N, C-alpha and C positions, 0 to 999 in steps of 0.2 A: 522553650527556644528562648534566648533572649530579644529580648526589643530591638535591640539594633540590629539583629540578624532576620529576624522577622519580617521586618520594614526594608529589607533589602531584597526580597524574592525576586521583585518586579527586574532587577539587574539580570535576571538569568538571560531571560529572553531580549531585553535592549540593547545589551552589549552588542550582540552579533547583528542585530538589527541597526545599530548606529552605525556599525563597519560596514554593511551593504548599502544604507543612506550615503555615505562619505564615496566609497567609490564607486556609484553610481553617478553622482553629484559632480562627484571633482573630475570625471572623464580621463582623458590622455593625459591629464596633470599628475595621477597617481598611477601611472603606467611603473615608473621604478621601485614604489614601496606598497602599490596596492597589495600584493599578496604575502608581506608582511605583516600589515594591518589584518587582512584576513584571518593570517592564523594567531596574532596574537589576541582579538576578540575571542574567537574560539578557546583557545588556553585559557583566559582570564576568566572565562563562563565557568570552564571545568573545574578550575581550582576553587571558585566560588561554591559551585555544586559538592565537592569534597569537605570543604567547610560546613555546609549545612548538615552532611550526611555523618561526619564525625560530631556533629553538635547533637543531633539526632540520636545516634548510639548511648550518649552519656545521660539519655532521659525516658523518662517510664513511657509504655508505650501508648497511655491516655495524653502524655503531652509532649508529642512526637508532631501532631498534626499543628500545621503553619496556616493559616487564615490571611490572605490581605486584600482589603477592598481598596480600589484605585480611585474610582470614581462611578456616579451612579451613568449608567449607560442607556438602558431603554425605560425609561419612563413614563410610559404610555397607556393610561385607563389601568387595567388591573395587570400588564404585563409591566413589571417593575423588574428590572436585569441590570444587577451592578456589575462593572468589571473588576472581575475578583482573581484571584490567583489563590490556587491549593498545593501545600506542598507536604505529602506524605509518604507513606511506607513505599506506597506503590509507585507513586510519580517521580522520588527520588532516584530510582530504581531507572527509571528511563531517563532523568537527566545525566546521570553519569554515563551511561550509555552513548546518549546523543553526544555531549560533549566531550566524552572520553576518545570513542572512535572517530567522532566527528574531527578532533584537534588532529589526530592522528593521519588521517585521511588530507585534510588542509596540509599539513607539512610534505605527505608524499606526492602532494599535488603540485608543489614547489619544483620538483624536480620535472614531473610527469607533464608539467604543462611549461618549461620552461622556454622553449622554443615558439610557444605560439601568442602572435599579435594581442590576443584579446584575453590574456590570463588575467589581469585585474577585474576582466568582467566576469571572468569564469569563478573568481573568489569571491565577486559581488554575490553572485547567483548561492553558492555555497551559503554565505553567512546568512543570507534570506532565508534558504532552508531551515539552517539553525535556528535561526528566529519563530520559524511560526513551526516548525515540531515541538519547541519548548511550549510556546502556547499553548498548542494542543494538549500537552500532557499535564499541564500547570492550571490550566482554566479551571474553574471550580461550577462550572455551568455548563448547559452543552451547547448554548450560542457562543460563548468564547471558546470552545473547541471545535466547534464548525469553523470559524474563523481561520485557526487554526487548520484547522485539515482541510479546506480551500486554498491555504496558503503552501502548504507542502505540495499540493496538487499544482499549484502556479510555478512553483520552484523546479517542480519534477519535468514540468513542459518546457521552463526555459531551457534547463540544463542537458534533458533529451536533445533539443532541437538546438543545442549550444552551435553547433558546427553546420548552422543552417542552410548553406550552401549545397551540402550534400541532399540530394531528392530524398534519400532513404531517411538520414535525420530530419528530414521536416515532417517526412509523412507518419514515421514513429513517433513524434513529438505530439504530432495531432491525434493519432490513434490514441495514445494515453490521455489522453486530455478527455478526449470524448467518451470513451469506456469508464473512466472515472468518474465523469458528471453523471453516468445511468447510476453507479453506486451512489454519488453523493445525495440523489434525490431520496434513496431511504434514508438518510439522516435527516433530512428537512421532512419526510412524513412523518418520523419518529419523535422529532423536537413539536411538530402540531398537534400530535397527538398527546404529548404530554402534556403540553399546555391547557389543551382542551379537558384533559382529564385530572390534572392535578391542580391547575392553575399556576405552576410553576416548571421552571427549566433549570432551576439551582439541583446540583448534585442532592444536597442534603433533603431536601423537600421531596425531591422524586422518589429517594430512595427509601426513606421513613414513611412513605404514604402510599407505596406499590402494594403493599399487602391489603389496601381497603379496595384496590381495584380488580374490576373481574379478570378471569383467567384469559378470557377473549382479548380485551384491551390487551393485556401484557404481552399476549402472543403476538398481535398485531405490530405493537413498537419493537418486542425481539427480532420478529421477522424483516420489520424494515433497517433496524440497527444491523443484521445479519448483513444485507444486501449493502449497505454503506461498507462494510469490512469487507465482502468480497470484491469490491471493486478496488479499494488500497491497499489489498493485501493480494493482490490477485489470484482469488480461488473462484472455480468454477460457479456461474458458468461465464466469469468475468475475467477471464485469468490471461486473455489471448495477446492484450499489452504488454507483457513483461519482457518476454523474448525480443520484439523488435524495439523494445526501449535500450537494447547493449548498444545501441548507434550512437549513443551517448559518447565523453569519454570515460575511461574505467573507472576514475574515481568516484563517478556518479554513480556508477552500478554500484560499487563497496559502500559508498554512504546511503544513499536512497533505496537502492534496490536488492541490497542485502542485510542491512545493518539497522534501519530505522524505519523509513515511510512506510515499507511494506509491514512493519508489524504493528502498525498504527490500528489496524482491524484487530489485531489480537486484542490491543489494548482497550479498546473502546468495549469488545463482549466482556474482559474480564472487569475492567472500571463498571460496568452494567450489571454485575453479577447477582444485585437484587433482585432484577427483572428476569434475568435467564431462570433463576433458581424459584421462580413462582411460576414460571410459563414450561412446562414439560414438553410442549410443541415445537417453541422455538429452541428451546434446547438440542433438541432429536436432530433439529436441521440444522444445528451447529455441528452436530458431531456428524452426520450424513457428507455435509461439503467438505470438513477437514479429510473425512476417509477418503473420500471421493479424489480429492487434488492431491493428497498424498500420493498416491497410486497415479493417478494422472502426470505429474510431474517428475515423477521417479522414470515413467515409461518413456516420457520424453527425453529424460536427460541421456537414455541409453542408448539414444541414434543422433545425436548432435555432434559435429565433428568442427564445429565453432564452439572454441573455449568458452567464449564468456555467455554462451546461448546455453551450454551444457551446464555452467554455474546457474543461468537463470531460473532454468528447468528443477535445478535442487535447491533452488531456492522457495519456488513454489510449492514443492515436497515437503520442505521442514518447515513453511510455515503453515503446512495443512496438519501436521502433527501437532501444531501448537493449537490452532484451530479445533483440533478433534478434543486435547485434552481439556481446552476452556469448555465446550459443549457438554464434559463431564461434570461440572460444579465443582464444588468443594473439592473434590477428588484429584482433579485437575489444575484448578485456576493457579498454584504455586507451582507445578512443574511446567506449564504452558509459559511463565514468565522465566522460572529456569533454561528451557530451552532457548527463549528468547533473548535472553541475556548470553550464555554462551556461544551461540548461533552467532550473536554480534562480532564476536573476535573472531572464529574460525570461518566463517564466509566472508568477512570484509577481508581477512589474511588473503584467502584463495583467490578474492578476484584482486587484490592488490600484488598477487603473486602471478596471475594472470597479464594483469598491466605491465608487471616488469617483463614477463615473456616477450609481449608484446613490444614493446619497448626495444628490447635488445635484438628483435625479428623484423623489424621495419614496419610495424602493425601487422603483421600475420596474425592471422587468429586460426586458419583451418589446423588443426591437430595433425592431420595427415601430412603436413608440412614441417614436422617436428622432429622429435627424436633425440634420445643422447642429448637433451641440454644441460643435465646434470653435471656432467664435468665443465662446462663452460659458464654455469649460472651455477655455483655451488650454495650462496646464500636464498636463493629465490627456492633451488631444490628443498633445501631442509626446511624452509618456513613454510613453502607448501605443502610439503610431506608432513609437518605436524599439524597444518590445518586438516589434510586427508584423514590421519589417523583419528581425527578429533571428530570429524564428519560423521564417519563410519562407526563410531564407537568403542574404538580399542580402546580398555582399561591402560591406565588411567588415566585418560585423556576426557575432555570436558563433556565430548558427547555421550561417553557410556555414562556417567551419570547425569546426565539430563534426558535424552532421549529413552535411555532404557525406563526409567522412571515413568514416561508416558507409556510404553508398552506395559507396565506393571499397573498401570491406573486402567489402563484399557482391559485388560482380564480384570479385573478388580469386577468391572460393570455387572450387572443384576444378568443372569440366565443365557440366552442363544445369544444377545448383545454383546456378552464380556467375551464369546468365543470369536463369534466374527468381527471384532475390532482388534481382538489382541491378534487374529491370524492376520489382519489386512496390516499392521503396523509392523508385525514380524516381518511380511512380504516388504513392505517398503524398507526395512532394515537391509534385508539382501539387496534389493534392486538400487540403492543407496552404495551398498559395498561394491556393486557390478560397476554403475556408470563412475563411480568416483576413482576407482583402480583402475577402468579404462582411462580416464582422464591422465592417471598418472602413469601410465605405462607409454600412452601414444604423445606424453609431452617431451617425459624425461629418460626415457630409457629407450632400448632398441636401436636400429641404425640410425645416421644421421640424413634426413631426408629435406634437407634445405635446401631453398633456390638456390642457385648459383652467387648469386650477387649479395647472399643471406652472409652476414658476420656477427653472430651472437655474441653479446657481451652482458658481464655482470650489471646491475643498475648502479647510478650513483649513491653515497651513502644518506640523503636527506629521501631515499625512496626506500633503501631497503632497511633503514632504523624502525619506521614505522612498523613494516612486516615484520620484524623479531618482536617487537614488543607485543603484535597484536599472536604472534606465534606462541609467545609467553601466555597468554593470555587462554590460547587454545588448550594449552597445556594443563593450566591449573585452575580457571574460572570454575571448572564444574566441582571439583574438591573442595575449591574453599563454601559453595554456595550450597553443597551437598551436606557438608560434616556437620553431624548434629543437626540435621534439619534446619539449619538456622536458615534459610530462605523461607522455607513455611513459616516458621515462627513469626519471622520479620513480617510478612504478609500478612498473616492470621489476623490481626484488626480490619484490616481492609476488605480480605476475601473468604472468613470466615476457618475454620478447622474441620479438620476432616481424619477419622482415625479408623476407617476399613482397612480390610486385608484383600490380596488378589486371593483368587482360587486355589491357584497354584503355589506350592512356597517361590518364595522370591529367588532361592539360589537356582532353581531350577527354571524358573524364567531368565533368569542372567545365565545361565547354562545355553538353554535353546536360542537366546537371540544370537551369543558368541557365534554358535554352531550355522545360522541361517548366514552371519556376517561373512564367514570363513567359507561358507560354500560360493557366497557372492563374488569374493575374493579370487577363489580358486578358478571361477567359470572363465572370468574374465582374464585372469592372468593365461589361462589354457590358451583363450581366443587371440590375445592380442600381445601375447610375449612369447606364446610358442609357435607362432607364425608371422611370417613378413606383412607389415600393414601396407594396402596398395595405397599411395599414393592419391589417387582418384578412388572415389566410395563406389563398392561395386554396383552396377546397375540390376544385375539379377539377386533381387533380395526377396523376403516374404511380405505378403501383402500386410502382416504385422509392422515390421520395420518402416515400409512405405508410410502408413499411417504415424507410424512415431516422427520418423520426419517432418510428415506434413502437421506435427502438432496434434496429433490423432484429431485434424479437423474440426480446430476448435473455431479458425475463420470461416470455416464453409460454414458449419452451424449457426455461428452470427449471423451471415450472408443470407443464409436461407429462412433462419426464425426471428431475425430481428430487423437487419436491413432491407430485404425484399419486402417483408409485408411493409414497414415504415414508407418505403418509396411507396408500395399500392396505396397506404391509407393517405399519403400527403396528396398523393395524382388522385384520387376521388375526392378530397375536400378541397382542393383547389375546383375540381369538375362543379360541384357542388358550390361553393363559393360564386363560382363565375357564372353560373347558368341557373341556381335557384336563386340565392340571396342578390348578384349582381342582378340576376334575369328581373328579379321582383322589382325591385328599386327602379330598373332603368326604364321597366315596364310601365312602371306608375308615373314615371318620370314625362316619359313619350306621351301615354294617356292626357296629363295634364297641359304636355305644350301642344299637342294635336287641337286638344279642344281648345284653348285661348287662338290658336291659328284659325278656328273655322270661326269664333266666337268675334273674332277681331275686325271680320269682313264687315259684320255690321256697323262698324262704326267707320261711315263714310266720310262724314263732315258737311256733307249738304243739308240745309236748313228744309228743304223740302222734304226730303226724306225722312227726318226726325218728326217733321209736322204728320206725315203720313201715319208714322208709328203712333204717334198720340191719339189722333182720329181713329187710328185702327182700334188703340185700349182703349179711349172711352166709348166707340159704338160694343164693344166687346163687354163692358162694363154696364150700360144701359141694356144689351138685351140678355145680360145674365139677370139683371135687377127685374125687368119685365117676364121674365121665365118664373122667377121666384112668386111675383103677385099674381101669376095666372093661376 
């Protein structure tokens, strides 16, 4: 890569960071043009990312990696860390996704937030998020990654609670922040173990020295990284925050909780492939977490009437697919990234479509009060419909090329594991088809169940154009990434190559998957198109439906397993500190004080008293000497 380009990598995160700083420091003076600056910095970063990508395409694989050291960051004894950036085949995929989809969401937000008096601050937070996310994927060491990791956590907190005057939004932001801090401790522990084991936290040093470490150490690092990934990517058991995060403005859901931040955990696992490949125990844990979350999110999505929460549960499930694929090692790394990239298009499009529906329905989110919107919101209907076809995996849409590859990789796993994982991924595909068809039918078809004061209408062009572009990606991205195994070859220098074959023929898996998907569509059609949809959710439902509506008791589990024991532990520690530590300290102080009080009474100030004590002392001394002489 040319010297001029390689020295400009730092501009990628700095441009949106500059936009955020200007908008926050300028205050109300930037209200009139703040949104324009926010969009401009995102678009320029995207253009720069495209330039880097095109330049990389014209070079050999060995010459595509760019390292840029900006300054010496932590020169402390044996811990020597430079603030460095690394642009390679993996990070450039994320750069294009973050800046490309991020720019479209910025533009969409111009219309969506048009009447919000704090729109300038909203764009400042969006820019701050882009800067942090870009630092996360461009850092060449785990400490730099950690700074970006915490930066996106901060931006997520600010954006979820953007309407902080709503108690529900403030509580959701706090919940997301706390749950993510639990996961972040995993990343902190992993970094500490890395430094203790390898004497460095640079990617190059850690990955090249990994084979010299014991399997136990590598397993501990892998499990700690998995804990961090569970927090950011809303995987079981740290998934409870994602549904509540829908309290933020819809563009936030599209950018952070669909396209980018929730995929950071997948990036962390794939980036650390050298560690997981040598730690089969940690790799198995990744597969289990992904498989459980895949079904967990899909089941929850089947019971949600809030359109954004249904899509949030879907996101949880789709990230589960990616985590499962990443846990399969070289057989799944590239497919995890493929689904991640295509998911960025169709899930962001679905969220923006949901925002368009809300925009035209006075912010109503209950799908039971929608119905028949396809005739009054045709552009939203078509773009949302294309995203729907993509996520359920209908050919030739992008989900067909990306998610089906993960199903094939699952069936290719050895022995019973292949059967179990293949069955889980198939079941997830059927559930995805069911809940997404349910969303489509309840929103755009059937009789109109609008409130009397509702006046649904199509969104303005500044909102529909980004939706159209994302819909184009939903249609074409999968084929572009899959043709000739292009993405696999592109990522091969980073994640390695794999040439295994599934136990079943590919065509058989494809047919089986399509049959399961169509069955899910048919069941949903029979239930939601074949009979009227009540405007109030039926009270008489099965225990399974009740559990799904309550997020499979995720909050109850966290309360029972973590919060209550934590409170009891805190009370116990307070008691031990108060009665034990403080009691011992205060008791010793009281002993000294009481003794001094009694001894002080001997100091009367009378000469005759001191003379008497002197005489008594002298008499005692003489008596002692006489006794010794006797």
